[in-house]
C-alpha positions in Angstrom: -9.7 2.6 8.7 -10.2 -0.9 7.2 -7.3 -1.0 4.7 -7.0 2.0 2.5 -6.3 -0.5 -0.3 -10.0 -1.4 -0.2 -11.0 1.8 -1.9 -10.9 2.9 -5.6 -9.4 5.0 -8.9 -7.4 8.1 -9.4 -8.3 10.1 -12.5 -6.5 8.8 -15.6 -3.1 10.2 -15.9 -0.7 9.6 -18.7 2.2 7.1 -18.3 5.1 8.1 -16.1 7.6 6.6 -18.6 9.8 9.4 -19.6 12.3 9.1 -22.5 15.9 9.9 -22.2 15.4 12.8 -24.6 12.7 14.3 -22.4 14.9 14.1 -19.3 17.7 15.8 -21.1 15.3 18.5 -22.3 14.2 19.1 -18.7 17.8 19.5 -17.7 18.3 22.0 -20.5 15.3 24.0 -19.2 17.0 24.4 -15.8 15.8 21.4 -13.8 19.3 19.9 -13.5 20.9 20.8 -10.2 22.6 24.2 -10.8 25.0 23.8 -7.9 24.4 23.4 -4.2 22.4 26.2 -2.6 23.0 26.6 1.1 20.1 25.9 3.4 19.1 28.8 5.7 21.6 29.6 8.5 18.9 28.8 11.1 17.0 25.6 10.2 14.5 26.5 12.9 13.7 30.2 12.4 11.1 32.3 14.1 7.8 32.7 12.3 6.5 35.9 10.8 3.2 36.5 12.5 0.3 36.5 10.1 -0.7 39.9 11.3 2.6 41.3 9.8 2.0 39.7 6.3 0.8 42.2 3.8 0.2 42.3 0.0 3.4 43.1 -1.9 5.7 41.6 0.7 8.5 39.6 -1.0 10.5 36.6 0.1 12.4 33.6 -1.1 11.8 29.9 -0.9 13.7 26.6 -1.1 12.7 23.4 -2.8 14.1 20.5 -4.9 13.3 19.7 -8.5 16.2 17.3 -9.1 18.6 15.5 -6.8 18.7 16.5 -3.1 20.1 20.1 -3.0 17.5 22.8 -2.2 17.2 25.5 -4.9 15.8 29.0 -4.5 12.6 30.4 -5.8 11.1 33.9 -5.4 7.8 34.8 -3.7 5.5 37.8 -3.7 2.5 38.0 -1.5 -0.8 38.7 -3.3 -3.0 38.8 -0.2 -4.5 36.9 2.8 -7.5 34.6 2.5 -9.0 34.9 5.9 -10.0 31.5 7.4 -8.9 30.0 4.1 -7.5 26.8 5.6 -9.8 26.5 8.7 -11.6 28.8 11.1 -8.9 31.1 12.5 -6.3 29.8 10.1 -5.6 32.0 7.1 -4.0 31.1 3.8 -1.3 33.3 2.3 -1.8 33.7 -1.4 1.5 34.1 -3.3 3.0 34.3 -6.8 6.2 32.2 -7.2 8.9 32.1 -9.8 12.2 30.4 -10.7 13.7 28.7 -13.8 12.5 25.3 -12.5 9.0 26.6 -12.0 8.9 28.0 -15.5 10.2 24.8 -17.0 7.7 22.7 -15.1 4.8 25.1 -15.9 4.1 26.1 -12.3 4.0 24.7 -8.8 4.3 21.0 -8.8 2.9 18.2 -6.6 5.8 17.5 -4.2 6.5 21.2 -3.4 4.3 20.8 -0.3 6.2 22.0 2.6 8.7 24.1 0.7 9.6 26.9 3.2 9.3 30.6 2.3 11.4 33.1 4.2 11.2 36.9 4.7 14.2 39.1 4.0 15.2 39.0 7.7 15.4 35.2 7.8 12.1 34.6 9.6 9.9 32.0 8.0 6.6 33.1 6.5 5.1 29.7 5.7 5.2 26.6 3.5 3.8 26.0 0.0 0.8 23.7 0.4 -2.0 24.8 -2.0 -2.3 25.7 -5.7 -4.9 26.4 -8.4 -6.3 23.7 -10.7 -3.9 22.9 -13.4 -0.3 24.3 -13.8 0.2 27.8 -12.3 2.8 29.8 -10.4 0.1 30.9 -7.9 0.2 29.1 -4.6 -1.2 29.1 -1.1 1.1 29.0 2.0 0.2 27.5 5.3 1.4 30.1 7.8 4.6 29.1 9.7 3.1 30.6 12.9 0.5 27.7 12.8 3.0 25.0 11.7 5.4 25.7 14.5 2.6 24.9 17.0 2.7 21.3 15.8 6.2 21.0 17.4 4.6 21.1 20.8 1.4 19.1 20.1 0.5 16.6 22.8 -0.5 13.1 21.6 -4.2 13.9 22.1 -4.2 17.2 20.2 -7.3 17.8 18.1 -7.6 18.8 14.5 -9.9 20.8 12.4 -11.5 19.6 9.2 -9.1 19.6 6.2 -10.4 21.6 3.3 -10.3 19.9 -0.1 -10.9 23.2 -2.0 -11.0 26.8 -0.8 -13.0 29.5 -2.6 -11.4 32.9 -3.2 -13.2 36.2 -2.7 -13.6 38.4 -5.9 -10.9 40.9 -4.7 -8.3 38.2 -4.4 -9.4 36.6 -7.7 -8.8 40.0 -9.4 -5.4 40.5 -7.7 -4.3 37.0 -8.9 -5.5 37.7 -12.5 -3.6 41.0 -12.6 -0.3 39.2 -12.0 -0.8 37.4 -15.3 0.1 34.1 -13.7 -3.4 32.8 -13.8 -6.6 33.3 -15.9 -9.8 34.6 -14.4 -11.3 31.1 -14.8 -8.4 29.5 -12.9 -8.7 32.1 -10.1 -12.5 31.5 -9.8 -11.9 27.8 -9.3 -10.2 28.6 -5.9 -7.3 27.0 -4.2 -6.8 23.2 -3.6 -4.4 21.3 -1.5 -1.4 20.2 -3.5 -1.4 16.5 -4.3 1.5 14.5 -2.9 3.5 12.3 -5.3 3.0 8.8 -3.9 5.9 6.5 -4.8 4.9 2.8 -5.1 7.4 0.1 -5.7 7.3 -3.6 -6.4 4.4 -4.1 -8.9 4.1 -4.6 -12.6 2.3 -1.9 -14.6 -1.1 -3.7 -14.7 -1.2 -4.4 -11.0 0.2 -0.9 -10.3 -2.8 0.5 -12.2 -5.2 -1.7 -10.2 -3.7 -0.5 -6.9 -3.8 3.1 -7.9 -7.5 2.6 -8.7 -8.0 1.5 -5.2 -6.2 4.5 -3.7 -8.3 7.2 -5.2 -11.0 7.0 -2.6 -8.7 6.8 0.3 -7.6 9.7 2.5 -4.4 10.0 0.4 -4.6 13.0 -1.9 -2.0 11.6 -4.1 -0.4 11.3 -7.6 0.8 7.7 -7.7 4.0 6.9 -9.6 6.4 4.0 -9.8 9.3 4.4 -7.5 12.2 2.4 -6.2 12.0 0.5 -3.0 13.1 2.4 0.1 15.9 0.5 1.9 15.6 -0.8 5.4 19.1 0.5 6.3 18.9 3.7 8.3 19.7 7.1 6.7 21.4 10.0 8.4 18.9 12.5 9.9 21.3 15.2 8.6 19.8 14.5 5.1 16.5 16.0 6.3 17.0 19.8 5.7 14.7 22.7 5.2 13.7 22.9 1.5 15.0 19.4 0.9 13.0 16.3 0.0 10.9 14.6 2.7 9.2 11.2 2.4 6.6 9.7 4.8 6.1 6.0 4.3 3.3 3.6 5.2 5.7 0.8 4.2 9.2 0.3 2.9 11.1 -2.6 1.4 9.8 -4.6 -1.6 6.5 -2.7 -1.4 7.3 0.9 -0.6 4.4 3.3 -0.3 5.7 6.8 0.5 4.3 10.3 0.0 7.0 12.7 -1.1 7.0 16.4 -0.3 9.4 19.0 1.2 10.8 19.7 4.6 9.8 23.0 6.1 11.8 23.4 9.3 14.1 21.2 11.5 14.1 22.2 15.2 16.1 20.3 17.8 15.9 17.0 16.1 12.2 17.4 15.0 11.2 18.1 11.4 8.0 19.7 10.1 6.9 19.1 6.5 4.2 19.3 3.8 2.2 22.2 5.3 -0.9 19.9 5.2 -1.7 16.3 6.3 -0.6 13.0 4.7 -3.5 10.7 5.8 -4.9 13.3 8.4 -4.8 10.6 11.1 -3.6 12.8 13.9 -1.3 10.8 16.2 0.4 8.2 14.0 3.4 6.0 13.5 5.0 6.2 10.1 8.6 6.2 9.0 10.4 9.4 7.8 12.9 9.2 4.9 15.0 11.6 2.8 14.5 11.3 -0.9 16.3 11.8 -4.2 14.3 13.7 -6.8 14.7 12.4 -10.4 12.8 15.1 -12.2 9.6 17.2 -12.2 7.2 15.8 -14.8 5.4 18.6 -16.6 1.6 18.0 -17.1 -0.3 20.8 -18.8 -3.7 19.2 -17.9 -3.4 18.2 -14.2 -0.3 20.0 -13.2 3.3 19.0 -12.8 4.5 16.5 -10.2 7.9 15.5 -8.8 9.2 11.9 -9.2 11.6 10.9 -6.4 13.1 7.8 -4.8 12.9 7.6 -1.0 16.0 6.8 1.0 16.5 4.9 4.2 14.7 5.4 7.5 15.7 8.7 9.2 13.0 9.1 11.9 9.5 8.5 13.1 6.5 10.5 11.9 4.3 10.9 15.0 1.9 13.7 14.1 -0.3 14.0 10.9 -2.1 17.3 11.4 -3.9 20.1 9.6 -1.0 22.4 9.2 2.0 20.0 9.1 3.3 16.5 9.6 5.9 16.1 12.4 8.8 13.6 12.6 11.2 12.9 15.4 14.5 12.4 13.5 16.7 9.4 14.4 15.3 5.9 14.9 12.3 4.8 12.9 9.2 3.0 14.3 9.2 -0.7 15.0 7.6 -2.1 11.8 5.6 -5.2 11.2 7.8 -7.5 8.9 6.0 -9.2 6.0 8.0 -12.0 4.5 7.1 -14.1 1.5 8.8 -16.9 -0.5 7.2 -17.4 -3.9 8.0 -19.9 -6.7 6.6 -20.3 -10.2 6.7 -23.5 -12.3 6.3 -21.6 -15.5 9.6 -19.6 -15.1 11.5 -21.8 -12.6 12.1 -18.7 -10.5 11.9 -18.4 -6.7 12.0 -15.2 -4.7 12.1 -14.3 -1.0 11.3 -10.7 -0.1 10.4 -8.5 2.8 8.2 -5.4 3.3 8.0 -3.5 6.6 4.6 -2.1 7.4 4.5 0.7 9.9 0.9 0.6 11.1 -1.5 -2.2 12.1 -4.4 -0.5 10.2 -2.5 -0.8 6.9 -1.3 -4.4 7.3 -4.1 -6.2 5.6 -3.8 -4.4 2.3 0.0 -4.0 2.3 0.7 -7.6 3.3 -1.4 -8.8 0.4 0.2 -6.3 -1.9 3.6 -7.6 -0.9 2.5 -11.1 -1.8 1.3 -9.8 -5.1 4.6 -8.0 -5.8 6.6 -11.2 -5.2 4.2 -13.2 -7.4 4.7 -10.6 -10.1 8.4 -11.0 -9.8 8.4 -14.8 -10.4 5.2 -15.6 -12.3 5.8 -12.8 -14.8 2.5 -13.0 -16.5 -1.1 -11.7 -16.2 -3.3 -14.7 -17.0 -4.8 -18.0 -16.0 -3.2 -20.4 -13.5 -3.5 -22.1 -10.1 -1.6 -21.4 -6.9 -1.2 -22.7 -3.4 -0.7 -20.1 -0.7 0.1 -20.6 3.0 0.5 -17.7 5.5 0.9 -17.2 9.2 0.1 -14.0 11.1 1.3 -13.5 14.7 0.2 -10.8 17.1 -0.3 -9.7 20.7 -3.7 -9.5 22.4 -4.9 -6.9 24.8 -3.9 -8.9 27.9 -0.4 -9.6 26.5 -1.0 -13.1 25.3 0.3 -13.9 21.8 -1.8 -15.5 19.1 -1.0 -17.2 15.8 -3.3 -17.9 12.9 -2.2 -20.0 9.9 -4.2 -20.3 6.7 -3.4 -22.5 3.7 -5.5 -22.5 0.5 -5.6 -23.2 -3.2 -6.7 -20.7 -5.8 -7.5 -20.8 -9.5 -8.2 -18.0 -12.0 -8.9 -17.8 -15.7 -7.7 -14.2 -15.8 -5.1 -13.3 -13.2 -3.8 -15.9 -10.8 -1.5 -13.5 -9.0 -4.3 -11.1 -8.1 -6.7 -13.9 -7.2 -4.2 -15.3 -4.7 -4.1 -12.3 -2.4 -7.8 -11.5 -1.5 -8.3 -14.1 1.2 -5.3 -12.7 3.1 -6.8 -9.2 2.9 -10.2 -10.4 4.2 -9.0 -12.5 7.1 -6.5 -10.0 8.3 -9.2 -7.4 8.1 -11.6 -9.5 10.2 -8.9 -9.7 12.9 -8.2 -6.0 12.6 -11.7 -4.6 12.8 -13.3 -7.0 15.3 -15.0 -5.0 18.1 -14.0 -7.2 21.1 -10.4 -6.2 22.0 -7.3 -4.4 20.8 -4.8 -6.6 19.1 -1.5 -5.8 17.5 0.1 -7.6 14.6 3.7 -8.6 15.0 4.6 -10.4 11.7 3.2 -12.1 8.6 5.1 -14.9 6.8 3.8 -16.4 3.6 4.8 -19.0 1.0 3.2 -19.5 -2.4 3.7 -21.6 -5.6 2.0 -21.0 -8.9 1.4 -22.9 -12.1 0.3 -21.4 -15.4 -2.8 -23.6 -16.3 -6.3 -23.1 -15.0 -7.5 -26.3 -13.3 -10.7 -26.7 -11.3 -13.4 -29.2 -10.4 -17.1 -28.6 -10.4 -19.9 -30.6 -8.9 -21.4 -32.5 -11.9 -23.9 -35.0 -10.5 -25.1 -36.4 -7.2 -26.3 -40.0 -7.3 -27.9 -42.4 -4.7 -27.1 -46.1 -4.7 -30.4 -48.0 -5.1 -29.1 -51.5 -5.9 -26.0 -53.5 -6.7 -24.0 -51.3 -9.0 -27.1 -49.2 -9.7 -27.2 -45.5 -9.0 -29.9 -42.9 -9.8 -29.5 -39.1 -10.0 -31.0 -37.1 -7.2 -31.9 -33.4 -7.1 -34.6 -30.9 -6.3 -37.3 -33.0 -8.1 -36.0 -36.4 -6.9 -35.2 -36.5 -3.2 -32.8 -38.8 -1.5 -34.8 -41.6 0.2 -33.8 -43.8 3.1 -35.0 -45.9 6.1 -34.6 -45.5 9.8 -31.7 -47.6 10.9 -30.5 -48.1 7.4 -27.6 -46.7 5.3 -27.8 -44.0 2.6 -25.0 -44.3 0.0 -24.2 -41.3 -2.1 -21.9 -40.9 -5.0 -20.6 -37.4 -6.1 -19.2 -36.9 -9.5 -16.8 -34.0 -10.1 -15.9 -32.9 -13.6 -12.8 -30.9 -14.4 -12.5 -27.7 -16.5 -12.3 -28.6 -20.2 -11.3 -32.1 -19.2 -7.8 -30.9 -18.4 -7.6 -33.6 -15.7 -9.6 -36.7 -15.1 -12.9 -36.3 -13.2 -13.2 -37.6 -9.6 -15.8 -39.9 -8.0 -16.5 -39.6 -4.3 -18.5 -42.1 -2.3 -20.1 -41.2 1.0 -22.3 -43.3 3.3 -24.6 -42.1 6.1 -26.1 -44.2 8.9 -29.7 -43.1 9.5 -30.5 -43.1 13.3 -33.2 -45.6 14.2 -35.4 -42.9 15.7 -35.7 -40.9 12.5 -38.7 -42.8 11.0 -40.9 -40.4 9.1 -38.4 -37.5 9.3 -37.2 -35.3 6.5 -34.1 -33.1 5.8 -31.6 -32.2 3.2 -28.3 -33.3 1.7 -26.0 -30.3 1.1 -23.0 -30.9 -1.2 -20.7 -27.8 -1.2 -17.4 -27.1 -3.0 -15.0 -25.0 -0.9 -14.9 -22.2 -3.5 -18.7 -21.9 -3.2 -18.8 -22.0 0.7 -19.3 -18.9 2.9 -19.8 -18.1 6.6 -22.3 -15.4 7.3 -21.3 -15.1 10.9 -17.9 -13.6 10.1 -19.4 -11.0 7.7 -21.1 -9.7 10.8 -17.8 -8.5 12.1 -17.8 -5.7 9.5 -21.4 -4.8 10.2 -22.7 -6.1 13.5 -26.0 -4.4 13.0 -26.7 -6.7 10.0 -26.8 -9.9 12.1 -28.6 -10.7 15.3 -26.2 -11.5 18.2 -23.1 -10.8 16.0 -23.8 -14.1 14.2 -22.9 -16.0 17.4 -19.4 -14.5 17.6 -18.6 -12.8 20.9 -14.8 -12.8 21.4 -11.5 -13.1 19.6 -11.2 -16.8 20.6 -14.4 -17.5 18.7 -13.3 -15.5 15.7 -10.0 -17.5 15.6 -11.9 -20.8 15.9 -14.2 -19.9 13.1 -11.3 -18.8 10.9 -9.5 -22.1 11.5 -12.6 -24.1 10.7 -13.4 -22.5 7.4 -13.4 -24.8 4.4 -10.5 -24.6 1.9 -11.2 -24.0 -1.8 -9.9 -27.6 -2.5 -12.2 -29.3 0.0 -15.8 -30.6 -0.5 -18.4 -31.2 2.2 -21.5 -33.4 2.0 -23.7 -32.8 5.0 -26.9 -34.9 5.8 -29.3 -33.0 8.1 -32.4 -34.8 9.4 -35.1 -32.9 11.2 -37.4 -34.6 13.9 -40.4 -36.4 12.5 -43.7 -34.6 13.2 -44.9 -35.3 16.7 -41.6 -37.0 17.7 -39.3 -35.4 20.4 -36.0 -36.6 18.9 -33.4 -34.0 18.0 -32.1 -32.9 14.7 -29.1 -35.0 13.5 -26.2 -33.7 11.4 -23.6 -35.8 9.7 -20.8 -34.1 7.8 -18.3 -35.6 5.5 -15.3 -33.7 4.2 -13.0 -34.7 1.4 -9.7 -33.1 0.4 -9.0 -32.7 -3.3 -6.0 -31.8 -5.4 -7.8 -28.9 -7.2 -10.2 -26.1 -6.3 -13.8 -27.3 -6.4 -16.8 -25.1 -7.1 -20.6 -25.6 -6.9 -23.3 -26.5 -4.4 -26.3 -28.7 -4.4 -29.1 -28.9 -1.9 -31.2 -32.1 -2.2 -34.3 -33.0 -0.2 -34.1 -36.1 2.0 -37.1 -38.2 3.0 -37.0 -41.1 5.6 -39.8 -43.7 5.2 -42.4 -43.7 8.0 
């Protein structure tokens, strides 16, 4: 995918800020750890075949509502929903109960993967689905299917993931008779439980913007503000059945981790969630233990668990229909993203690191890391200017390395931190989605400095010199005029925003070729902020441009990226076409000026050369 951070907004959810009194009240209701409950004697039990699961069957489950110790809950089977998850994959409908479930109001987001056992110790399945809103009615993914993921080859296929599953009338009636759900709730069917998605590093306003982007991604998530997951390794022994399990797209300053529950641990391999994370099949994410802070009740959308992920305890290599799979031990080799940011308004400087696990997530997460570090030192949402320089390194399909460095200046009247990150997203995305060869990113290093006042130039006037110390304005209705073999002298006046800095005068001279008598053309004056390159937009949609806009390989992409105008540069280009009936070629003369501020605007002025 292009970066999942290019998508947009979860439904509004009330603030996750919880008062101390509320936390104490939750503890009084039974969410505080009641003492360590032992994990099952066999962390990798045999599965109860679906054919042996009948209505009325009872069992017990393990999950965590606070801390790290699994706590028990009871389960009673209501019935089977044939093909409820996928063709040939039934859903087990159950009623659950425990003091923690009662206090929370029902099954919470974050219980995904909670194992459920039969009386003989075999595993029935894992909690993965629930009704709309808070309810103790849940849907289990059968363990018989989950255990198959242990042996999945890298190329294993996957069925379509259901977003919502309708219940037949008989099952609706059976659910309603339990008293745990109303007829209206049962008629709404089962939905996959959302995953609590811990995000660290951003202030509240930028957190809200990022969660807006996440709602249209493949992450079926409840975002909340979490602490950063440390880079130091954690013990794989912390991953236990019924315990917390976090799968991270990134960790460090910007941690992005889905939190659920471990189902089984078999010979150094863990299965969790009972449903996908991003449903990407073969994948490379980091696996982490987690510490649950509390379960947040929510009578409207349903409760959800808030937890902080721990260190790296393994590599998630499968993201499938019935479960995610992690090889416990070493984590994947991440892509380090480092940034050093300073802010004149606060005098603060920070250097931070985020480790991104997958190439496909790098554009959005590298930019989010820069945003997080700017949040930390700029400490405001508002106007300003910034200078950002970053370098990405990578490896090409033939083993050669590449390096691309981009420096630019930005200005915003509304949010300078947010304005400073988008160019990084776009250019990394161009390298990522280009169709010519597989490349792999190996690192991103950035530096940035910000001030708190909005400053910018705009093109005010374009003048032509027509005599000693005499200039006239030129434009659409008054062309630039010249003679073959002569010199055209142009003066460009730049004005500053609200006169916060003095304006700038730029003089440019063009020698007109002697063979251009009677020709015509244009003078194009363009500020860097107003420039664009259509050929690179073709990378995202090659069908929109003939011949890919003249870009045919990675070398040409890198060359075009390196040649792009900075926001604080201005170009003035004189283009002369051949005169009618004359065989001479078009001539192009381009002048570039570097400025101390961002410059906006563009003017295109006709040019006429005397016959």
